[in-house]
MIDOSE-1310 file (N, C-alpha, C; in nm, 2 decimals, decimal comma, always signed):
residues 297
mtip	+0,08/-0,12/+0,00/+0,00/+0,00/+0,00/+0,09/+0,12/+0,00; +0,06/+0,22/-0,09/+0,13/+0,34/-0,09/+0,06/+0,46/-0,03; +0,13/+0,55/+0,03/+0,06/+0,67/+0,09/+0,05/+0,77/-0,02; -0,07/+0,83/-0,04/-0,09/+0,93/-0,15/+0,00/+1,04/-0,13
glyt	+0,06/+1,09/-0,24/+0,15/+1,20/-0,24/+0,30/+1,17/-0,21; +0,32/+1,04/-0,16/+0,46/+1,00/-0,14/+0,53/+0,99/-0,27; +0,67/+0,98/-0,26/+0,74/+0,98/-0,39/+0,73/+0,85/-0,47; +0,66/+0,75/-0,41/+0,64/+0,63/-0,49/+0,56/+0,65/-0,62
dffg	+0,46/+0,73/-0,61/+0,38/+0,76/-0,73/+0,47/+0,84/-0,83; +0,54/+0,94/-0,79/+0,62/+1,02/-0,88/+0,73/+0,93/-0,95; +0,79/+0,84/-0,88/+0,89/+0,76/-0,95/+0,84/+0,63/-1,01; +0,70/+0,61/-1,00/+0,64/+0,49/-1,05/+0,68/+0,36/-0,98
lker	+0,69/+0,37/-0,85/+0,73/+0,26/-0,77/+0,61/+0,19/-0,70; +0,61/+0,06/-0,68/+0,50/+0,00/-0,61/+0,50/+0,01/-0,46; +0,62/+0,04/-0,41/+0,63/+0,05/-0,26/+0,76/+0,13/-0,24; +0,78/+0,18/-0,11/+0,90/+0,25/-0,07/+1,02/+0,15/-0,07
pfal	+1,12/+0,18/-0,15/+1,24/+0,09/-0,15/+1,33/+0,10/-0,03; +1,31/+0,21/+0,05/+1,41/+0,23/+0,16/+1,34/+0,24/+0,29; +1,23/+0,17/+0,31/+1,16/+0,17/+0,44/+1,25/+0,11/+0,55; +1,24/+0,15/+0,67/+1,33/+0,11/+0,78/+1,29/-0,03/+0,84
lpdp	+1,16/-0,07/+0,82/+1,12/-0,19/+0,89/+1,20/-0,31/+0,82; +1,24/-0,41/+0,90/+1,31/-0,52/+0,85/+1,22/-0,61/+0,76; +1,26/-0,62/+0,63/+1,18/-0,70/+0,53/+1,27/-0,79/+0,46; +1,27/-0,92/+0,49/+1,36/-1,02/+0,42/+1,34/-1,02/+0,27
dfiy	+1,22/-0,98/+0,22/+1,20/-0,98/+0,07/+1,30/-0,88/+0,00; +1,35/-0,78/+0,08/+1,43/-0,68/+0,02/+1,58/-0,71/+0,04; +1,62/-0,82/+0,10/+1,75/-0,85/+0,13/+1,84/-0,84/+0,01; +1,95/-0,77/+0,02/+2,06/-0,77/-0,08/+2,17/-0,87/-0,03
wsga	+2,19/-0,97/-0,10/+2,28/-1,08/-0,05/+2,42/-1,05/-0,09; +2,48/-0,95/-0,01/+2,62/-0,92/-0,03/+2,70/-1,05/+0,02; +2,83/-1,05/-0,01/+2,91/-1,16/+0,03/+2,91/-1,18/+0,18; +2,92/-1,07/+0,26/+2,91/-1,08/+0,41/+2,78/-1,13/+0,46
yrra	+2,67/-1,09/+0,39/+2,54/-1,13/+0,43/+2,52/-1,28/+0,41; +2,57/-1,32/+0,29/+2,56/-1,47/+0,26/+2,64/-1,55/+0,36; +2,76/-1,50/+0,40/+2,84/-1,57/+0,49/+2,77/-1,58/+0,63; +2,71/-1,47/+0,67/+2,64/-1,46/+0,80/+2,53/-1,56/+0,80
ftvl	+2,45/-1,57/+0,69/+2,34/-1,66/+0,68/+2,39/-1,80/+0,68; +2,50/-1,83/+0,61/+2,56/-1,96/+0,61/+2,60/-2,01/+0,75; +2,65/-1,92/+0,83/+2,69/-1,95/+0,97/+2,57/-1,98/+1,05; +2,46/-1,91/+1,03/+2,33/-1,94/+1,10/+2,28/-2,08/+1,06
eygi	+2,28/-2,11/+0,93/+2,23/-2,24/+0,89/+2,32/-2,35/+0,94; +2,45/-2,32/+0,94/+2,55/-2,43/+0,99/+2,52/-2,45/+1,14; +2,50/-2,35/+1,21/+2,47/-2,36/+1,35/+2,35/-2,45/+1,38; +2,25/-2,43/+1,30/+2,12/-2,52/+1,32/+2,15/-2,66/+1,27
isra	+2,20/-2,68/+1,15/+2,22/-2,81/+1,10/+2,32/-2,89/+1,18; +2,42/-2,83/+1,23/+2,52/-2,90/+1,31/+2,48/-2,92/+1,46; +2,37/-2,87/+1,49/+2,32/-2,87/+1,63/+2,42/-2,80/+1,73; +2,48/-2,69/+1,68/+2,57/-2,61/+1,76/+2,50/-2,56/+1,89
pitv	+2,56/-2,57/+2,01/+2,50/-2,52/+2,13/+2,47/-2,37/+2,12; +2,57/-2,30/+2,07/+2,55/-2,15/+2,07/+2,62/-2,10/+1,94; +2,54/-2,02/+1,87/+2,59/-1,95/+1,75/+2,57/-1,80/+1,78; +2,67/-1,72/+1,74/+2,67/-1,57/+1,77/+2,69/-1,49/+1,64
itge	+2,60/-1,40/+1,61/+2,60/-1,31/+1,50/+2,60/-1,16/+1,56; +2,71/-1,08/+1,52/+2,71/-0,95/+1,57/+2,72/-0,85/+1,45; +2,70/-0,72/+1,48/+2,71/-0,62/+1,38/+2,67/-0,49/+1,44; +2,71/-0,38/+1,37/+2,68/-0,25/+1,42/+2,53/-0,22/+1,42
vgag	+2,48/-0,12/+1,49/+2,34/-0,08/+1,49/+2,30/-0,05/+1,35; +2,20/-0,12/+1,30/+2,15/-0,09/+1,17/+2,22/-0,17/+1,06; +2,30/-0,27/+1,10/+2,37/-0,36/+1,00/+2,28/-0,46/+0,93; +2,15/-0,47/+0,98/+2,06/-0,56/+0,91/+2,05/-0,70/+0,98
kttl	+2,09/-0,70/+1,11/+2,08/-0,83/+1,18/+1,94/-0,88/+1,20; +1,85/-0,80/+1,23/+1,71/-0,84/+1,25/+1,65/-0,89/+1,12; +1,68/-0,82/+1,01/+1,64/-0,87/+0,88/+1,69/-1,01/+0,85; +1,81/-1,03/+0,89/+1,87/-1,16/+0,87/+1,80/-1,27/+0,95
vqal	+1,76/-1,23/+1,07/+1,69/-1,33/+1,16/+1,55/-1,36/+1,09; +1,48/-1,26/+1,04/+1,36/-1,28/+0,97/+1,37/-1,37/+0,85; +1,48/-1,36/+0,78/+1,51/-1,44/+0,66/+1,53/-1,59/+0,71; +1,60/-1,60/+0,83/+1,62/-1,74/+0,88/+1,49/-1,80/+0,92
lkav	+1,40/-1,72/+0,98/+1,27/-1,78/+1,03/+1,19/-1,83/+0,91; +1,20/-1,77/+0,80/+1,13/-1,81/+0,68/+1,19/-1,94/+0,62; +1,32/-1,96/+0,65/+1,39/-2,07/+0,59/+1,40/-2,20/+0,67; +1,37/-2,19/+0,80/+1,39/-2,31/+0,89/+1,30/-2,42/+0,84
eqdt	+1,34/-2,55/+0,86/+1,27/-2,66/+0,83/+1,15/-2,68/+0,92; +1,05/-2,76/+0,88/+0,92/-2,77/+0,95/+0,94/-2,85/+1,08; +1,06/-2,93/+1,09/+1,08/-3,01/+1,21/+1,16/-2,93/+1,31; +1,16/-2,80/+1,30/+1,24/-2,71/+1,39/+1,14/-2,62/+1,47
tvgl	+1,14/-2,62/+1,60/+1,06/-2,53/+1,68/+1,15/-2,41/+1,71; +1,11/-2,29/+1,67/+1,19/-2,17/+1,69/+1,12/-2,08/+1,79; +1,19/-2,03/+1,89/+1,14/-1,93/+1,97/+1,23/-1,80/+1,95; +1,16/-1,69/+1,95/+1,23/-1,56/+1,93/+1,21/-1,46/+2,05
isna	+1,32/-1,42/+2,11/+1,31/-1,32/+2,21/+1,38/-1,19/+2,15; +1,30/-1,08/+2,15/+1,35/-0,96/+2,08/+1,44/-0,87/+2,17; +1,40/-0,87/+2,30/+1,48/-0,77/+2,39/+1,46/-0,82/+2,53; +1,52/-0,93/+2,57/+1,51/-0,98/+2,70/+1,59/-0,90/+2,80
qggr	+1,53/-0,88/+2,92/+1,59/-0,82/+3,03/+1,54/-0,88/+3,16; +1,61/-0,85/+3,27/+1,56/-0,90/+3,40/+1,67/-0,98/+3,47; +1,64/-1,03/+3,59/+1,73/-1,10/+3,67/+1,72/-1,25/+3,66; +1,78/-1,32/+3,75/+1,78/-1,47/+3,75/+1,64/-1,52/+3,73
gell	+1,62/-1,61/+3,64/+1,49/-1,67/+3,62/+1,40/-1,60/+3,51; +1,43/-1,47/+3,50/+1,35/-1,40/+3,40/+1,37/-1,44/+3,26; +1,49/-1,48/+3,23/+1,52/-1,52/+3,09/+1,45/-1,65/+3,06; +1,44/-1,74/+3,16/+1,36/-1,86/+3,14/+1,21/-1,83/+3,11
rwal	+1,16/-1,73/+3,18/+1,02/-1,69/+3,16/+1,01/-1,64/+3,01; +1,10/-1,56/+2,97/+1,10/-1,51/+2,83/+1,10/-1,62/+2,73; +1,19/-1,72/+2,76/+1,20/-1,84/+2,67/+1,07/-1,92/+2,66; +1,02/-1,95/+2,78/+0,89/-2,03/+2,78/+0,78/-1,95/+2,71
nayd	+0,78/-1,82/+2,73/+0,68/-1,74/+2,66/+0,70/-1,74/+2,51; +0,82/-1,75/+2,47/+0,85/-1,75/+2,32/+0,80/-1,88/+2,26; +0,79/-1,99/+2,34/+0,74/-2,11/+2,29/+0,60/-2,14/+2,33; +0,53/-2,03/+2,38/+0,39/-2,04/+2,42/+0,37/-2,16/+2,52
vecd	+0,46/-2,17/+2,61/+0,45/-2,27/+2,72/+0,40/-2,20/+2,84; +0,28/-2,24/+2,89/+0,22/-2,18/+3,01/+0,29/-2,24/+3,13; +0,31/-2,15/+3,23/+0,37/-2,19/+3,36/+0,31/-2,10/+3,47; +0,31/-2,16/+3,59/+0,27/-2,09/+3,70/+0,36/-1,97/+3,73
ptld	+0,30/-1,85/+3,74/+0,38/-1,72/+3,76/+0,45/-1,72/+3,89; +0,41/-1,81/+3,99/+0,47/-1,82/+4,12/+0,59/-1,91/+4,12; +0,62/-1,98/+4,01/+0,73/-2,08/+4,01/+0,86/-2,02/+4,04; +0,95/-2,08/+4,12/+1,08/-2,04/+4,14/+1,17/-2,08/+4,03
yvgl	+1,30/-2,05/+4,04/+1,40/-2,09/+3,93/+1,40/-2,24/+3,90; +1,40/-2,32/+4,01/+1,40/-2,46/+3,99/+1,28/-2,51/+3,91; +1,17/-2,46/+3,95/+1,04/-2,49/+3,88/+1,04/-2,45/+3,73; +1,09/-2,33/+3,71/+1,10/-2,28/+3,57/+1,20/-2,37/+3,49
fqtm	+1,31/-2,40/+3,55/+1,41/-2,48/+3,48/+1,35/-2,62/+3,44; +1,28/-2,68/+3,54/+1,21/-2,81/+3,51/+1,11/-2,80/+3,40; +1,03/-2,69/+3,40/+0,93/-2,67/+3,30/+1,00/-2,66/+3,16; +1,11/-2,59/+3,15/+1,18/-2,58/+3,03/+1,23/-2,72/+2,98
qdfl	+1,29/-2,79/+3,08/+1,35/-2,92/+3,05/+1,24/-3,02/+3,00; +1,13/-3,01/+3,06/+1,02/-3,10/+3,02/+0,97/-3,07/+2,88; +0,97/-2,94/+2,85/+0,93/-2,90/+2,71/+1,03/-2,95/+2,61; +1,16/-2,93/+2,64/+1,26/-2,97/+2,55/+1,26/-3,12/+2,52
lrey	+1,23/-3,20/+2,63/+1,23/-3,34/+2,62/+1,10/-3,39/+2,53; +0,99/-3,32/+2,55/+0,87/-3,35/+2,47/+0,90/-3,33/+2,32; +0,96/-3,21/+2,29/+0,99/-3,18/+2,15/+1,09/-3,28/+2,10; +1,19/-3,32/+2,17/+1,29/-3,42/+2,13/+1,22/-3,56/+2,10
sqgr	+1,13/-3,60/+2,19/+1,06/-3,72/+2,17/+0,98/-3,73/+2,04; +0,94/-3,61/+1,99/+0,86/-3,60/+1,87/+0,95/-3,57/+1,75; +1,08/-3,59/+1,77/+1,18/-3,57/+1,66/+1,20/-3,43/+1,61; +1,17/-3,33/+1,70/+1,19/-3,19/+1,67/+1,31/-3,13/+1,74
rvvl	+1,38/-3,05/+1,67/+1,49/-2,97/+1,73/+1,44/-2,84/+1,77; +1,50/-2,78/+1,88/+1,45/-2,66/+1,94/+1,56/-2,55/+1,93; +1,52/-2,44/+1,87/+1,62/-2,33/+1,86/+1,56/-2,20/+1,93; +1,64/-2,14/+2,01/+1,60/-2,01/+2,07/+1,69/-1,90/+2,02
iide	+1,63/-1,80/+1,95/+1,70/-1,69/+1,90/+1,68/-1,57/+1,99; +1,79/-1,51/+2,04/+1,78/-1,39/+2,12/+1,84/-1,27/+2,05; +1,75/-1,18/+2,00/+1,79/-1,06/+1,93/+1,83/-0,95/+2,04; +1,91/-0,86/+2,00/+1,96/-0,75/+2,09/+2,02/-0,82/+2,22
aqnl	+2,10/-0,92/+2,19/+2,15/-1,00/+2,31/+2,26/-0,92/+2,38; +2,31/-0,81/+2,33/+2,41/-0,73/+2,40/+2,35/-0,67/+2,53; +2,21/-0,67/+2,54/+2,15/-0,62/+2,66/+2,14/-0,72/+2,78; +2,18/-0,85/+2,75/+2,18/-0,95/+2,85/+2,29/-0,92/+2,95
svda	+2,26/-0,95/+3,08/+2,37/-0,94/+3,18/+2,46/-1,06/+3,18; +2,57/-1,06/+3,25/+2,66/-1,17/+3,26/+2,58/-1,29/+3,32; +2,50/-1,26/+3,43/+2,42/-1,36/+3,49/+2,33/-1,43/+3,40; +2,26/-1,35/+3,31/+2,17/-1,40/+3,21/+2,24/-1,49/+3,11
leei	+2,36/-1,45/+3,07/+2,44/-1,53/+2,98/+2,48/-1,67/+3,04; +2,51/-1,66/+3,17/+2,54/-1,79/+3,24/+2,42/-1,87/+3,25; +2,31/-1,81/+3,27/+2,18/-1,89/+3,28/+2,15/-1,96/+3,15; +2,17/-1,89/+3,04/+2,14/-1,96/+2,91/+2,25/-2,07/+2,88
rmlt	+2,37/-2,05/+2,93/+2,47/-2,15/+2,91/+2,43/-2,28/+2,98; +2,37/-2,26/+3,09/+2,33/-2,38/+3,17/+2,22/-2,45/+3,09; +2,14/-2,38/+3,01/+2,03/-2,45/+2,93/+2,09/-2,54/+2,83; +2,21/-2,50/+2,78/+2,27/-2,58/+2,67/+2,33/-2,71/+2,73
nina	+2,33/-2,73/+2,86/+2,37/-2,85/+2,92/+2,27/-2,96/+2,92; +2,14/-2,92/+2,89/+2,03/-3,01/+2,88/+2,05/-3,09/+2,76; +2,07/-3,22/+2,77/+2,09/-3,31/+2,65/+2,03/-3,44/+2,67; +2,02/-3,52/+2,56/+1,97/-3,65/+2,56/+2,07/-3,74/+2,48
nkde	+2,13/-3,83/+2,54/+2,23/-3,91/+2,47/+2,34/-3,81/+2,42; +2,36/-3,81/+2,29/+2,46/-3,72/+2,23/+2,40/-3,60/+2,17; +2,27/-3,58/+2,18/+2,20/-3,47/+2,11/+2,18/-3,35/+2,20; +2,20/-3,23/+2,14/+2,17/-3,11/+2,21/+2,02/-3,09/+2,21
llql	+1,95/-3,06/+2,32/+1,81/-3,04/+2,32/+1,77/-2,89/+2,29; +1,86/-2,80/+2,31/+1,84/-2,66/+2,28/+1,96/-2,60/+2,22; +1,93/-2,53/+2,11/+2,03/-2,45/+2,04/+2,01/-2,30/+2,05; +2,11/-2,23/+2,08/+2,09/-2,09/+2,10/+2,16/-2,01/+1,99
ilvg	+2,09/-1,91/+1,94/+2,14/-1,81/+1,85/+2,14/-1,67/+1,91; +2,25/-1,61/+1,94/+2,26/-1,48/+1,99/+2,29/-1,38/+1,89; +2,21/-1,28/+1,87/+2,23/-1,17/+1,77/+2,24/-1,04/+1,85; +2,35/-0,97/+1,82/+2,36/-0,84/+1,89/+2,47/-0,75/+1,84
qpel	+2,49/-0,64/+1,91/+2,59/-0,54/+1,87/+2,73/-0,59/+1,91; +2,83/-0,52/+1,86/+2,97/-0,56/+1,89/+3,00/-0,58/+2,04; +2,93/-0,51/+2,13/+2,95/-0,53/+2,27/+2,92/-0,67/+2,32; +2,84/-0,74/+2,24/+2,81/-0,88/+2,28/+2,94/-0,97/+2,26
remi	+3,00/-0,95/+2,15/+3,13/-1,02/+2,13/+3,23/-0,99/+2,23; +3,24/-0,86/+2,27/+3,34/-0,82/+2,37/+3,30/-0,88/+2,51; +3,17/-0,89/+2,54/+3,13/-0,95/+2,66/+3,17/-1,10/+2,67; +3,14/-1,18/+2,57/+3,16/-1,32/+2,58/+3,31/-1,36/+2,56
trps	+3,39/-1,27/+2,52/+3,53/-1,30/+2,50/+3,62/-1,26/+2,63; +3,55/-1,22/+2,73/+3,62/-1,19/+2,85/+3,67/-1,32/+2,92; +3,78/-1,31/+2,99/+3,84/-1,43/+3,05/+3,74/-1,50/+3,14; +3,65/-1,42/+3,21/+3,56/-1,47/+3,30/+3,44/-1,55/+3,23
mrqf	+3,43/-1,53/+3,10/+3,33/-1,59/+3,02/+3,38/-1,71/+2,94; +3,49/-1,77/+2,98/+3,56/-1,87/+2,89/+3,47/-2,00/+2,88; +3,39/-2,03/+2,99/+3,31/-2,15/+2,98/+3,20/-2,12/+2,88; +3,14/-2,00/+2,88/+3,04/-1,97/+2,78/+3,10/-1,97/+2,64
aqrv	+3,22/-1,91/+2,62/+3,28/-1,90/+2,49/+3,31/-2,04/+2,43; +3,34/-2,13/+2,52/+3,37/-2,27/+2,47/+3,25/-2,34/+2,41; +3,13/-2,29/+2,45/+3,01/-2,34/+2,39/+2,97/-2,28/+2,26; +3,04/-2,17/+2,22/+3,01/-2,10/+2,10/+3,08/-2,18/+1,98
vasf	+3,01/-2,24/+1,90/+3,07/-2,32/+1,79/+3,10/-2,23/+1,67; +3,01/-2,14/+1,64/+3,03/-2,05/+1,52/+2,99/-1,91/+1,56; +3,06/-1,81/+1,50/+3,03/-1,67/+1,52/+3,07/-1,60/+1,40; +3,00/-1,48/+1,37/+3,03/-1,40/+1,26/+3,00/-1,26/+1,29
hipp	+3,08/-1,17/+1,24/+3,05/-1,02/+1,26/+3,03/-0,96/+1,12; +2,91/-0,90/+1,11/+2,87/-0,84/+0,98/+2,94/-0,71/+0,96; +3,03/-0,69/+0,87/+3,10/-0,56/+0,85/+3,01/-0,46/+0,77; +3,05/-0,33/+0,77/+2,98/-0,24/+0,69/+3,00/-0,27/+0,54
mtra	+2,91/-0,22/+0,46/+2,92/-0,25/+0,32/+3,03/-0,16/+0,25; +3,09/-0,21/+0,15/+3,19/-0,13/+0,07/+3,11/-0,04/-0,02; +3,18/+0,05/-0,09/+3,12/+0,14/-0,18/+3,04/+0,07/-0,29; +3,11/-0,03/-0,35/+3,05/-0,11/-0,45/+2,92/-0,18/-0,40
evea	+2,93/-0,23/-0,28/+2,81/-0,30/-0,22/+2,70/-0,20/-0,20; +2,73/-0,08/-0,15/+2,62/+0,02/-0,13/+2,56/+0,06/-0,26; +2,63/+0,07/-0,37/+2,58/+0,10/-0,50/+2,48/-0,01/-0,55; +2,53/-0,14/-0,53/+2,45/-0,25/-0,57/+2,33/-0,26/-0,48
yish	+2,34/-0,23/-0,36/+2,23/-0,24/-0,26/+2,12/-0,14/-0,30; +2,16/-0,02/-0,33/+2,06/+0,09/-0,37/+1,99/+0,04/-0,49; +2,06/+0,00/-0,59/+2,00/-0,04/-0,72/+1,91/-0,16/-0,70; +1,95/-0,26/-0,62/+1,87/-0,38/-0,59/+1,74/-0,34/-0,53
rlih	+1,74/-0,25/-0,43/+1,61/-0,22/-0,36/+1,52/-0,14/-0,45; +1,58/-0,05/-0,53/+1,49/+0,02/-0,63/+1,43/-0,07/-0,73; +1,50/-0,17/-0,78/+1,45/-0,26/-0,88/+1,34/-0,35/-0,81; +1,36/-0,39/-0,69/+1,27/-0,47/-0,62/+1,13/-0,40/-0,60
aggt	+1,15/-0,27/-0,58/+1,03/-0,18/-0,56/+0,96/-0,14/-0,69; +1,01/-0,19/-0,80/+0,95/-0,15/-0,93/+1,02/-0,05/-1,01; +1,14/+0,00/-0,96/+1,21/+0,10/-1,03/+1,31/+0,04/-1,13; +1,39/+0,13/-1,19/+1,49/+0,09/-1,29/+1,63/+0,05/-1,23
geef	+1,65/+0,10/-1,10/+1,78/+0,09/-1,04/+1,87/+0,19/-1,07; +1,83/+0,29/-1,16/+1,92/+0,39/-1,20/+1,87/+0,53/-1,16; +1,78/+0,53/-1,06/+1,73/+0,66/-1,01/+1,83/+0,75/-0,94; +1,94/+0,69/-0,89/+2,05/+0,76/-0,83/+2,17/+0,77/-0,92
srha	+2,24/+0,88/-0,92/+2,36/+0,89/-1,00/+2,47/+0,82/-0,92; +2,58/+0,78/-0,98/+2,69/+0,71/-0,91/+2,75/+0,80/-0,81; +2,76/+0,93/-0,84/+2,82/+1,02/-0,74/+2,73/+1,03/-0,62; +2,60/+1,04/-0,64/+2,51/+1,04/-0,53/+2,52/+0,92/-0,44
mglv	+2,53/+0,80/-0,51/+2,55/+0,68/-0,43/+2,68/+0,68/-0,35; +2,78/+0,74/-0,41/+2,91/+0,75/-0,34/+2,90/+0,83/-0,22; +2,82/+0,94/-0,22/+2,80/+1,03/-0,11/+2,72/+0,95/+0,00; +2,62/+0,88/-0,05/+2,54/+0,80/+0,05/+2,63/+0,70/+0,12
wvhs	+2,73/+0,64/+0,05/+2,82/+0,54/+0,11/+2,90/+0,62/+0,22; +2,96/+0,73/+0,19/+3,04/+0,81/+0,28/+2,96/+0,84/+0,41; +2,84/+0,90/+0,39/+2,77/+0,95/+0,51/+2,69/+0,84/+0,58; +2,67/+0,73/+0,52/+2,61/+0,62/+0,60/+2,71/+0,52/+0,66
egip	+2,84/+0,54/+0,61/+2,95/+0,45/+0,66/+2,92/+0,30/+0,62; +2,84/+0,28/+0,52/+2,81/+0,15/+0,48/+2,71/+0,07/+0,56; +2,64/+0,14/+0,65/+2,54/+0,07/+0,74/+2,40/+0,08/+0,67; +2,34/-0,04/+0,64/+2,22/-0,04/+0,56/+2,11/+0,05/+0,61
rmvn	+2,08/+0,05/+0,75/+1,98/+0,14/+0,80/+2,00/+0,28/+0,76; +2,13/+0,33/+0,77/+2,16/+0,47/+0,74/+2,15/+0,49/+0,59; +2,19/+0,39/+0,51/+2,17/+0,41/+0,37/+2,02/+0,43/+0,34; +1,93/+0,35/+0,40/+1,79/+0,36/+0,38/+1,74/+0,50/+0,42
klcd	+1,78/+0,55/+0,53/+1,73/+0,68/+0,58/+1,77/+0,79/+0,48; +1,90/+0,79/+0,44/+1,94/+0,90/+0,35/+1,88/+0,89/+0,21; +1,87/+0,77/+0,16/+1,81/+0,75/+0,03/+1,66/+0,78/+0,03; +1,59/+0,75/+0,14/+1,45/+0,77/+0,15/+1,42/+0,92/+0,15
famv	+1,50/+1,00/+0,23/+1,48/+1,15/+0,23/+1,52/+1,21/+0,09; +1,62/+1,15/+0,03/+1,67/+1,20/-0,10/+1,56/+1,19/-0,20; +1,49/+1,08/-0,20/+1,38/+1,06/-0,30/+1,26/+1,15/-0,27; +1,24/+1,18/-0,14/+1,13/+1,28/-0,11/+1,17/+1,41/-0,16
yaaa	+1,30/+1,45/-0,14/+1,34/+1,58/-0,19/+1,33/+1,59/-0,34; +1,38/+1,48/-0,41/+1,37/+1,48/-0,56/+1,23/+1,49/-0,61; +1,14/+1,42/-0,55/+1,00/+1,43/-0,59/+0,94/+1,56/-0,57; +0,98/+1,63/-0,46/+0,92/+1,76/-0,42/+0,96/+1,86/-0,53
teqr	+1,08/+1,85/-0,59/+1,12/+1,94/-0,70/+1,10/+1,88/-0,84; +1,03/+1,77/-0,84/+1,00/+1,71/-0,97/+1,12/+1,67/-1,05; +1,22/+1,62/-0,97/+1,35/+1,58/-1,03/+1,35/+1,43/-1,04; +1,36/+1,37/-1,16/+1,35/+1,23/-1,19/+1,48/+1,15/-1,15
hvda	+1,58/+1,23/-1,13/+1,71/+1,16/-1,10/+1,77/+1,22/-0,97; +1,81/+1,14/-0,88/+1,87/+1,18/-0,75/+2,02/+1,20/-0,78; +2,07/+1,33/-0,77/+2,21/+1,35/-0,79/+2,28/+1,39/-0,66; +2,41/+1,42/-0,67/+2,48/+1,45/-0,55/+2,43/+1,58/-0,48
etie	+2,38/+1,67/-0,56/+2,32/+1,80/-0,50/+2,20/+1,77/-0,41; +2,12/+1,67/-0,45/+2,01/+1,63/-0,37/+2,05/+1,57/-0,24; +2,15/+1,49/-0,24/+2,20/+1,43/-0,12/+2,26/+1,54/-0,03; +2,33/+1,63/-0,09/+2,39/+1,74/-0,01/+2,28/+1,83/+0,05
dvlr	+2,17/+1,85/-0,02/+2,06/+1,93/+0,03/+2,00/+1,86/+0,16; +1,98/+1,73/+0,15/+1,93/+1,66/+0,27/+2,03/+1,67/+0,39; +2,16/+1,66/+0,36/+2,25/+1,67/+0,47/+2,26/+1,81/+0,52; +2,25/+1,91/+0,44/+2,26/+2,05/+0,48/+2,14/+2,09/+0,57
dnif	+2,02/+2,03/+0,54/+1,91/+2,06/+0,62/+1,90/+1,98/+0,76; +2,00/+1,90/+0,78/+2,01/+1,83/+0,91/+1,89/+1,74/+0,94; +1,83/+1,69/+0,84/+1,72/+1,60/+0,85/+1,78/+1,46/+0,88; +1,89/+1,43/+0,82/+1,95/+1,30/+0,84/+2,06/+1,31/+0,95
letr	+2,04/+1,24/+1,06/+2,13/+1,25/+1,17/+2,23/+1,14/+1,15; +2,36/+1,18/+1,14/+2,47/+1,09/+1,12/+2,53/+1,05/+1,25; +2,57/+0,92/+1,26/+2,65/+0,87/+1,37/+2,78/+0,81/+1,31; +2,89/+0,87/+1,35/+3,02/+0,83/+1,28/+3,11/+0,76/+1,38
ated	+3,18/+0,67/+1,32/+3,29/+0,60/+1,39/+3,41/+0,69/+1,40; +3,42/+0,79/+1,31/+3,53/+0,88/+1,31/+3,48/+1,02/+1,28; +3,55/+1,12/+1,33/+3,51/+1,25/+1,30/+3,63/+1,33/+1,25; +3,72/+1,26/+1,18/+3,84/+1,32/+1,12/+3,80/+1,38/+0,99
penl	+3,79/+1,51/+0,97/+3,75/+1,58/+0,85/+3,83/+1,55/+0,73; +3,96/+1,52/+0,75/+4,05/+1,49/+0,64/+4,01/+1,35/+0,58; +3,98/+1,26/+0,67/+3,94/+1,13/+0,63/+3,81/+1,14/+0,55; +3,71/+1,22/+0,60/+3,58/+1,23/+0,53/+3,60/+1,30/+0,40
ftls	+3,69/+1,39/+0,39/+3,72/+1,46/+0,26/+3,77/+1,36/+0,16; +3,86/+1,28/+0,21/+3,92/+1,18/+0,12/+3,82/+1,08/+0,07; +3,73/+1,04/+0,16/+3,62/+0,94/+0,11/+3,53/+1,01/+0,02; +3,50/+1,14/+0,04/+3,40/+1,21/-0,04/+3,45/+1,24/-0,18
sgpt	+3,58/+1,25/-0,20/+3,63/+1,29/-0,33/+3,60/+1,19/-0,43; +3,57/+1,23/-0,55/+3,54/+1,13/-0,65/+3,49/+1,20/-0,77; +3,45/+1,13/-0,88/+3,40/+1,19/-1,00/+3,27/+1,27/-0,98; +3,26/+1,37/-1,06/+3,13/+1,45/-1,06/+3,02/+1,37/-1,12
dkaa	+2,90/+1,41/-1,11/+2,79/+1,34/-1,17/+2,81/+1,33/-1,32; +2,85/+1,44/-1,38/+2,87/+1,44/-1,52/+2,97/+1,34/-1,57; +3,08/+1,33/-1,49/+3,19/+1,24/-1,53/+3,14/+1,10/-1,51; +3,07/+1,07/-1,40/+3,02/+0,94/-1,37/+2,92/+0,89/-1,47
e	+2,85/+0,98/-1,53/+2,75/+0,94/-1,62/+2,80/+0,94/-1,76
């Protein structure tokens, strides 16, 4: 559904190509994204106790999780916790809730653990594997991480009854690699950090999303896409924000092509809030330098 008056009509698009909501249908499978997804699949297929995926804010981790949920086999029971918080026992309640397992709200930790164990054994007896995905896992406390490590100790014969997938920001990786977390780290079979996109990947990403939304993929000049790469630092969410506003600006002035000047107008108006890993103006100048629109075209 399109909103009347939005730039979709002006550019002849069927939907907004740069919406911020995670949509696996719009995934651009860069090399890093494919590797991250392969690690997730490997973790499930190999029955890895713990798999960890990290990336900067806006790197597309939640979109990757949504893609995984669409791809899991029917014999897999998946629970998703989006933002778990709380003290001892609370994570168990989050997990049971993710699997729609009812339990007495007055149960203590031992009772909650037994309820979870009984659920896992029932699923195992029916030939099902159980996966628990925890998004925004960097918000978990050390105690909570230790609690979920204990859950991976539940097994039957040689089979793991519960597989954990932790998805979070770089702080998660820093937390689990501390010396005090070595027992937890030993249970992590596979991990992957999603890096920012390169300039070439940002250009391909922009074109891909435009084509998927019904466009030609050439609505942005190469110089404009280069500026998007610089000011987004290759982070998909930031690319989306800047491109979305740029298309609004272009439609407002009846400009069929988004050029570097359009990007600069959005930046000049302070609509697009940048968060940078570096504030070295010389570095930014070096990244920004490149061919003019006329030369690129």
